[in-house]
C-alpha positions as CSV (number, residue, x, y, z in Angstrom):
1,M,0.0,0.0,0.0
2,K,1.3,3.4,-1.0
3,T,0.3,6.3,1.3
4,A,1.0,10.0,1.0
5,L,0.9,12.6,3.7
6,V,0.4,16.2,2.8
7,A,1.4,19.0,5.3
8,G,0.1,22.4,4.5
9,A,-2.9,21.1,2.6
10,T,-5.1,24.1,3.2
11,G,-2.8,26.4,1.2
12,A,-3.0,27.0,-2.5
13,T,-0.5,24.5,-3.6
14,G,-1.3,22.0,-0.9
15,S,-5.0,22.1,-1.8
16,A,-4.2,21.5,-5.5
17,L,-1.8,18.7,-4.5
18,V,-4.4,16.9,-2.3
19,N,-6.9,17.0,-5.2
20,T,-4.3,15.6,-7.6
21,L,-3.3,12.8,-5.3
22,L,-6.9,11.8,-4.5
23,S,-7.4,11.2,-8.2
24,D,-4.2,9.2,-8.6
25,A,-4.5,5.5,-8.4
26,H,-0.8,5.4,-7.2
27,Y,-1.9,6.1,-3.7
28,D,-4.4,4.0,-1.6
29,E,-4.6,6.7,1.1
30,V,-3.9,10.4,1.4
31,H,-3.1,11.6,4.9
32,I,-3.6,15.2,5.7
33,L,-1.8,17.0,8.5
34,S,-3.8,20.0,9.5
35,R,-4.6,22.2,12.5
36,R,-8.3,21.9,11.7
37,T,-10.7,19.5,10.0
38,T,-10.8,19.9,6.2
39,H,-13.5,19.5,3.6
40,W,-11.8,16.3,2.3
41,R,-12.7,14.4,5.5
42,A,-15.7,12.6,3.9
43,N,-13.5,11.2,1.2
44,D,-12.9,7.4,1.7
45,K,-9.2,7.9,0.7
46,V,-8.5,10.6,3.3
47,V,-7.1,10.2,6.8
48,E,-6.9,13.4,8.8
49,H,-4.3,14.1,11.5
50,I,-5.4,17.2,13.5
51,L,-2.2,18.6,15.2
52,P,-0.6,22.0,15.7
53,L,2.7,22.4,13.9
54,S,4.5,22.4,17.2
55,R,3.5,18.8,17.8
56,I,4.5,17.2,14.5
57,A,6.6,14.7,16.5
58,D,3.4,13.3,18.0
59,L,2.0,12.3,14.6
60,K,0.8,8.7,14.7
61,S,-0.4,6.6,11.7
62,K,-2.0,3.2,11.6
63,Q,-0.6,2.7,8.0
64,P,3.0,3.4,7.3
65,I,3.5,6.6,5.4
66,T,5.6,6.0,2.2
67,D,5.7,9.6,0.8
68,I,5.6,13.0,2.4
69,Y,4.7,16.2,0.6
70,C,5.5,19.3,2.5
71,C,3.7,22.5,1.4
72,L,4.2,24.4,4.6
73,G,4.9,28.1,4.3
74,T,3.9,31.5,5.5
75,T,4.8,35.1,5.0
76,L,6.5,37.6,7.3
77,K,3.3,39.7,7.4
78,R,1.2,36.8,8.4
79,A,3.7,35.3,10.8
80,G,4.2,38.7,12.5
81,S,7.9,38.2,13.2
82,Q,11.1,36.6,11.8
83,Q,11.1,34.0,14.6
84,A,7.4,33.1,13.9
85,F,8.3,32.8,10.2
86,R,11.2,30.5,11.0
87,D,8.9,28.4,13.3
88,V,6.9,27.5,10.2
89,D,9.3,27.6,7.2
90,L,12.2,26.1,9.0
91,E,11.4,24.4,12.3
92,A,8.1,22.8,11.4
93,V,9.6,21.5,8.1
94,L,12.6,20.0,9.9
95,A,10.3,18.4,12.5
96,L,8.5,16.7,9.6
97,G,11.7,15.7,8.1
98,R,12.9,14.2,11.3
99,W,9.6,12.3,11.7
100,A,10.1,11.0,8.1
101,A,13.6,9.8,8.8
102,A,12.5,8.1,12.1
103,N,9.5,6.4,10.5
104,G,10.9,4.9,7.3
105,V,9.4,7.3,4.8
106,E,10.7,6.5,1.4
107,A,10.5,10.0,-0.2
108,M,10.0,13.5,1.0
109,H,9.0,16.4,-1.3
110,V,9.4,19.9,-0.1
111,I,8.5,23.3,-1.6
112,S,11.5,25.7,-1.2
113,S,12.3,28.7,-3.4
114,I,14.6,29.7,-6.2
115,G,17.7,31.3,-4.8
116,A,17.5,29.5,-1.5
117,D,20.9,29.8,0.2
118,P,22.0,29.5,3.8
119,S,24.5,32.4,3.3
120,S,22.1,34.7,1.5
121,R,21.7,38.3,2.8
122,S,17.9,37.9,2.3
123,F,16.2,36.6,5.4
124,Y,13.6,34.7,3.4
125,L,16.2,33.0,1.1
126,R,18.6,32.4,4.0
127,T,15.8,30.6,5.9
128,K,14.9,28.5,2.9
129,G,18.6,27.6,2.4
130,E,19.0,26.6,6.0
131,M,15.9,24.4,5.7
132,E,17.3,22.7,2.6
133,Q,20.7,22.3,4.2
134,S,19.3,20.8,7.4
135,L,17.0,18.4,5.6
136,S,19.9,17.1,3.6
137,T,21.6,15.9,6.7
138,L,18.8,13.7,7.9
139,G,19.6,10.7,5.7
140,L,16.3,10.6,3.9
141,P,16.3,8.0,1.1
142,S,14.9,10.4,-1.4
143,L,14.6,14.2,-1.0
144,Y,13.0,16.4,-3.6
145,L,13.4,20.2,-3.1
146,Y,11.1,22.2,-5.4
147,R,12.5,25.7,-6.2
148,P,9.8,27.6,-8.2
149,S,10.5,31.3,-9.0
150,V,7.1,33.0,-8.6
151,L,3.9,31.0,-7.8
152,T,0.7,32.2,-9.5
153,G,-2.9,31.3,-9.1
154,E,-5.6,31.5,-6.4
155,R,-4.0,32.4,-3.1
156,D,-5.4,32.7,0.4
157,E,-4.0,36.3,0.5
158,R,-2.6,38.6,-2.1
159,R,1.2,38.7,-2.1
160,L,2.5,41.9,-3.6
161,I,6.1,40.7,-4.0
162,E,4.9,37.7,-6.0
163,G,2.7,39.9,-8.2
164,L,5.7,42.1,-9.0
165,G,7.9,39.1,-9.5
166,A,5.5,37.7,-12.0
167,K,5.5,40.9,-14.0
168,L,9.3,41.0,-13.9
169,A,9.6,37.4,-15.0
170,H,7.2,38.0,-17.9
171,A,9.3,41.0,-19.0
172,M,12.5,38.9,-18.9
173,R,11.1,36.0,-20.8
174,W,13.2,36.6,-24.0
175,L,16.5,36.6,-22.1
176,P,18.8,33.6,-22.2
177,G,18.2,31.3,-19.2
178,S,14.9,33.1,-18.4
179,E,13.1,29.8,-18.1
180,R,14.3,29.4,-14.5
181,W,12.5,32.7,-13.7
182,Q,9.2,31.9,-15.3
183,P,6.1,32.1,-13.1
184,V,4.7,28.7,-12.0
185,P,1.0,28.2,-11.6
186,V,0.3,26.4,-8.3
187,S,-1.6,23.7,-10.3
188,R,1.5,22.9,-12.4
189,L,3.7,22.7,-9.2
190,A,1.2,20.3,-7.7
191,Q,1.1,18.1,-10.8
192,A,4.9,18.1,-11.0
193,M,5.2,17.0,-7.4
194,A,2.8,14.2,-7.9
195,S,4.6,13.1,-11.1
196,Y,8.0,13.0,-9.4
197,G,6.3,11.2,-6.5
198,R,5.3,8.3,-8.7
199,D,8.8,7.1,-9.3
200,P,11.1,8.9,-6.8
201,Q,14.9,8.4,-7.3
202,S,17.3,8.1,-4.4
203,G,19.3,11.0,-3.3
204,R,18.7,14.8,-3.2
205,H,17.1,16.5,-6.2
206,R,16.5,20.2,-6.7
207,I,13.7,20.9,-9.2
208,G,13.6,24.4,-10.7
209,S,10.9,26.2,-12.5
210,E,11.9,25.0,-15.9
211,Q,11.7,21.4,-14.8
212,I,8.4,22.0,-13.1
213,L,6.9,23.6,-16.2
214,S,8.2,20.9,-18.5
215,K,7.0,18.0,-16.4
216,R,3.8,16.6,-17.9
217,P,1.1,15.0,-15.8
218,G,1.5,11.3,-15.6
219,E,5.2,11.2,-16.5
């Protein structure tokens, strides 16, 4: 039995990913880690785990989880402080990674960001880089780090920086190497994550915008 667990399922990409996985015969169960009950609870394929992010280590599952999809992420504005931001985008993701390593998870898929770098002068990119670096030390059999440039689509709040980034990427579309800066619809990111999840390869893999956009559903 193949089972997927999605953390951050109520966000834009997480929601699209859950819907994609539920229609995928590759998985017998889709587990959702959430702070509150979701509208998927009536689906026979869904198993909900209602836990705050601070208690990820307490996660219990009757069926072994084979694949984890981490769509956790917030904004500085919503978090309210840099530490609160790190609690979600770094600490919660690492807690999930540690749980995956301790519970025999075969593959972990995590949304990061283009430019993630632990030595970056940007707080956001530095935090994402620290997250990637720390996950890489956990000995996970298969780790996929998705590095989209700008995510577009329906969001739970308007993100000005992403809107400006999308316009900039569009203006740069004719420049050499511009593919890595192209905006990525959340639906395409969800489809790419599910596609890579069907046949994960061992080791660490960084998947950029150009790879996400070129990945066809079902491949």
